[in-house]
N, C-alpha and C positions, 0 to 999 in steps of 0.2 A: 489484562488491562481493564481497570475499573470503568464502568459506564459513566459518562459525563452527565451530570444532572442538568436537565433542560429547564430553563427559567423563561417564563413568559415575559417578553419585553414590555416594560411599562415605565412611566415617568413618576417621579415624586409629585405629590399633589401641589398645585400652585406653580408648576414650572412648565415650560414649553420647549419643543424643538422648533427650528425654523428652516424651511426649505430655502434653496438658493434664491428663488424669486422673492421670498419674504425678507431674506437678509438684504437683498438689493433695495427693497423699499425702506427698510429700517435705516440703512446707510444713507438713503436719500434724506430722511428726516434729520439724522445726525449731521450730515454735511451742510444742509440748509441752515440749521441753527448755529453750527460752528462758524459759518461764514458771517453771520450777524455778530456773534461774540467777538470774532477777530476784528471786525469793522469798528467795534467800540473799544478796542485796545486790550482785550482780555487774552491771557496766555494760558496754555493747557498744562495741567499737572496730572500726576497719577499717585494714588496711595494704595496700600495693600487692601485686599478684600477682608483680611483678618486683622482685628484690633484686639488689644488687651481689653478684657471685660470691664475693668475699672475705668477705662477710657470712655466706654459707651454708657454704662449705667448711670442713672440719676440725671441724664440730660434730656430725656424725652417724656418725663412724667411717669406716673405709676402705670398708666395704660400702655405707654410705649415700652417700658422696661419688660412688661409681660410678653412682648412680641419679639424680643431679642433672641436670635438663634445662638445658643451656647455650644461650644466645642469641648468635648471631654478631654481632659489631660491625657497625654500619651502614657502607655504602660499601665501600671496598677494605679488607676485614678482614685481608688478607694483607700489607698494607704494613708493619706492625710486624715481622712475621716476616722480610720481605726486608731490613729495616734491620739485623736482628741476625744473620741467617744467609744466606749466599749460596745455599745449597741447603736447601730445606725438609725434605728427607728426613733431614738431619742431626739434626733434633729428634725426640724421642719425644713421644707425645701429651701427657704431663704438662707438657712444656715449651711445647708449642704452645698449649694451651688458654688460659692467662692472656694470651697475645698476641692471640688472635682473638676471645675472648669475655670481656667484662667483667661481664655480667649473666646471671642465671639465673632460672628459675621457682621460686617458693618450694616447699620440700620439705615443710614443716609450718608451723604457726602459732606455734610456741614461740620459735624463733630470731628471727623478725621481731619478736616481742613484746619480747625482750630488747633488741634494737636500738631499738625504739620507746620503751621505758622510759628508756633512757640519753639519747635525744634530747629527750624531753619531760618529764624528771623534775621540772623546775621548776614544771610546771603540773599535776602529779598529786598526789593525796592518798594517802599510804601508811599502812597496807598498801593496795596497789592491787589491787582485785578486778575483773578484766575477763573478758568472754567475747567470742568472735569466731567467726563462722561464714563459711567461704569455701572456694573450691577450692584444692587443692594438687596438685603434679605429681611423679610419680616414674617413672623409666624402668625399671619393673619388668616382668617377664613376665606378661602378662594371663592371668587364670584366674578361676574362679568366686569372686566376692567380692573380687577384686583388680583394680584398674584403674590406668591411668596418669594419669588425671585423676579426682579424687574430692574430695568435700567433707569437711572436718573441722569439728568443733563443739567448741570448747575453752573451758575455764574455768580461770583461773590466779589465784593470789594471790602478789603480789610484795612483799617487804619485811617478812616475818614468819617467825620460826622455830618458832612454836608448833605442836605436834603436833595441836592441835585443828583446825588447817587441814586436815590429812589426814583427821581424823574427819569434818569438814564435807563434804569432797569425796567421801568414801566414801558418806555419806548422800545426796548429790546423785545419785550413780550409782544407789543403791537406789531412790530416789523416782522418778527419771526413767524407769527401766526398768519400774517398777510402773505408772506412768501409761500407758506404751506397751503394757502387757499382756504384757511379756516376762519369762519366768522365766530367771534368770541365775545363774551362779556367778562371783563376783569373786575372782580370785586375787591375793594380795598377798605381796610379799617386800621385802627391803631391800638396796640395793647394797652397804651396809657388810658385810652377811653374805657376799656374793660376794667382796668384798675379803679378808675374813677367811679364807674357804675357800682362796684363793690363798696367803695368808700361812701357813696351816696346812700346806699342801703345799710350802712353801718355794719358791714360784715367783711372788712378787709382781710381778716384772717382766713376767710373761705374763698379767696380769689381763685386759687388753683381749681378747687372743686366746682366753682361756678363756671369757670372757663371751660372745663371739661363738659359740663352740662350744655352750655350754649353751643359748643362745637358739635353736639349731637343733633342740633335743631333740624337739619335736613333729613335726618333718619327718623326722628321721633315726633317731629312737629311741635308746635307751640304748646299744645296740651301736654305733650310728653315732657317738655321743658318745665312746665308748671309743676307737674307731678314730681320730677326729679329735684326741683328746688325745694319742694315740701319735705323731701327726705333729708335735707341738710339742716333740719330743725330751725329754719328761718320762720320768723313771725309772718303773719299775713301781711302786715304793713311792709316788711322787708321784701317779700315776694312781689308785692304790687309795685314797689318802687323799681325793682329790676325789670319786671314785665313791662311797665310803662315805657322805660327807656329803650326796650328792644323793639318798640313800635315805630320809632322815629325814622324818617326817610332822608333827612339831611343832617350834616354835622352841626349846622347852626341851631337846630332844634334842641341840642344838648346844652347850649350855653346857660340857660336859666338854672338847670340842675347843677351845673358845674361852677357856678359863680364864685363859690368859696372853696373849690377843689382845684388846687394849682396844677396837679398832674393831668387833670381832665382838660383844663384850658390849653395846656401845652400840647396834648394829644390832638385837640381840634386844630390848633395852629399848624402843626406838622402835616396833618391830613389835608387841610385847606391848601397848603403850598403845593403838595403833590398833585391834587386834583386840578389846580389852576393851570398846570403845565401838561395835563394829560389829554388823550384823545377822547372822543365821545363815548367809546365803548368801555371806559373806566368809570365805575360807579361806586359810591359809598354804600356799605352794608354794615350796620352796627352789630348784626348777629354773627358776622365773620369773626371766629375766635382763634382758629389754628391751635390745636391742643398741645403744641410743643412748648415746654416750659422756658426755653431759652430766649424766646422772642420778647422784645422790650419796646418796640416802636411800630412802624408801619408794617402791615401784613397784607399779603395778596392771595387771592385764588382766582384762577381763570376757568371758565366753563365754555363748552362749545354750544352755540345757539341752536344747532340743528340735530344734535344727538344727546339723549339723556344718558349720561354715563358718569356724572360727578365731575369733580375738578380735574383738569388736565395739566395744571401748573399751579405752583404755590411758592411762597417765600416770605421773607420778612427781615426786619432789623433786629440784631442781637448785640447787646452792649458789653457783656462780660464773659463771653464764652472762653476767650483765651486766658483769662485770669484763672479759670478753673484748673488750668494745666500749669500754674505757677509762673506764667509769663506776664509781661506788661499788659495791662488792660487796654485792649484795642477794640474799638467798636467795629462791627461788621454788618453788612447787609447783603442779602443774596436772594436769588430766584432759582427755581427748579422746574424743568419741564418733565411731565409724566409721559415718557416715551411710549409705554405700552398702551395707554389710553389714546394718545394721539394717533398711534398706528391703527388701533381698532376703529377710531372715528374716521380717519382718512380712507380706510378700506371700505367702511360702510357707505361713505359718501362718494366713493370712486374718484378720489382726488389725486391718485398717483399717476404721473405721466407714464404713458405706455413704454417709452424708450428706456426707462431706468431698469427694467427687468431684462433688457437685452444684453447678455454678457458677451456673446460671440456674434460678430457681424456676418461672417461667411464660413460655410462648411465645404471643404473639398472632399469629394467622394471618388476614390479610385474604382474603376470598373473591374480591375484585375490586380492581383498581387504584384504583377510584373511592373506596374506603373506607380506603385506606392512610394518608392524612393523619390521619383520625379515630383509627385504630388506633394510629398513632404517638403521638398525644396521650395516649391511655390508658396506653400503655407508659411514657411519661415521668412520668405521675402516680404510677405504681407505683414508679418509680425514686426519685422525690422522697420517697416514703414509706419508702425504705430497702429496697425489695424488688428483687432482681435480676430483670430482665425483658428480653425480646428480641422483635423483630418479624421474622417470616419474610416477606420480600418476594418477589413474583413469584407468578403464578397457577399452582400446581402441584397434582398429585394428593394426596389426603389421606395415602396410604401414604408418600409422600416426606416429608410433614410429621412423621408418626409416627416414621419412620426417623431423621430429623434429631434429633427430641426424644430418642429412645432413645440415639443416639450421644453426645449431650451430657448424658445423664442428667437431662433436664429433667422436672420433676415434673408440670406441668399445661399444658394447651393451652386457649386461648380463641379460638374462631373469630369473625370479625367480618364481618358483611354489612350490607346496607341496614337490615334490621330492628333489629340491635344499634345501628347508628348513630342511628336515629330514636328508639328507646326508651331507650338507654343501659342496657339490661338484657342480661346475657350468660349463656352456658353455660360452666361451668368443668369441663373434662374431665381426669380422671386419665390421664396419658400411658401408664401401665403397665397399669392394669386396664380402661381405657376407660370407667369409671363416670363419670356426668355429673350435675352439679348444674344444674338449670335455673332461669331467672329470678333471677339473682343480680346485684346491683349491684356497681359497681367498689369502693365503700366496703366491701362485705361481703367481696369478694376480698382487699382490703388487710388487713382484720381477720383473716381466716383464715390468710393467708400470713405475717402478722407473728407 
């Protein structure tokens, strides 16, 4: 028999395992946000983790396309390349990719939503309000708060152009963060304003490149933005026009520059409407760009006031995404919660309720194998009453039982011996304080733990 090759266990970079206690905390975040989504009338859907690559490419801008995880075709994935070129080295990567990879891992939940709506529009009621929680993948450089596999938690409204949708989504942000105990600042802008800035500087054709530069502001600073704008072959006057508008603090300050720019005036009006209905923690930020190409109107980013980690939520209005898939053009608007960063922030600030990590309420410990069956029956009665209970099998020392209970954050221990079996009267011991209630019936245990 050949020797089995031993492999050191390790994770792919940018991914994480989660312990049971961590999963419980993550579910607490999911459940809290789901409660708010459902309160506002959103319904849950699911889509595959794998999408056709043609569905994903071209929707996130050049920078986003570089971060797509591609999946090699099954079997001889180079066969198509050989059919078209005698030497593979004649092709550059952009030519090779479509030939060897037809599928990719989803980059976000919004583009799959647009595909979903077009495919299922006959069975959906519009406006369609959906939420979706699931993993997405980006080939980004891992760092604190940034992973290659992470969960998104999205809510979108498809088929309505009313700005009250933006108001509603802004209120969902505020309410969900409040329930989680997070103090946040929600920054808001409008892509129409960014378009108007490019028009004001007479460089509309460079809108995408300018937006990408502005989106890097928090990483490279204003001096870095100036330097990047210079690389776009803009004149000094054009650079100064853009730079001057990036200094404004209120949307009203943009009105003189946009007096002859219709899209700019419309962007200001839309923004003013949303801000008029928003809470105090929602503020205008002209430098907010959101580098995704499909946004056309209001855009958001939320940050935690107490931890420097970048945005913990984002979103925006998109007017023509469904049209890209051959469907009727339906406007959409949506928000996304960054679960991984929210988790890290709440962990750092110690915001998770202690009770959520308690999976089992009571642990029954037989003193001898002869009473295991009786103890098992009592545990089952507790479960039937809706109480999470477990039995520790095997005759071990008490300290190991307490250690096991501590590791699983179990609240109570019940030891079972011949006396308990004969009398059906127990001792309920607090696993942390070791305080004990003597001569207590199973019915009383059920009453107390319920």
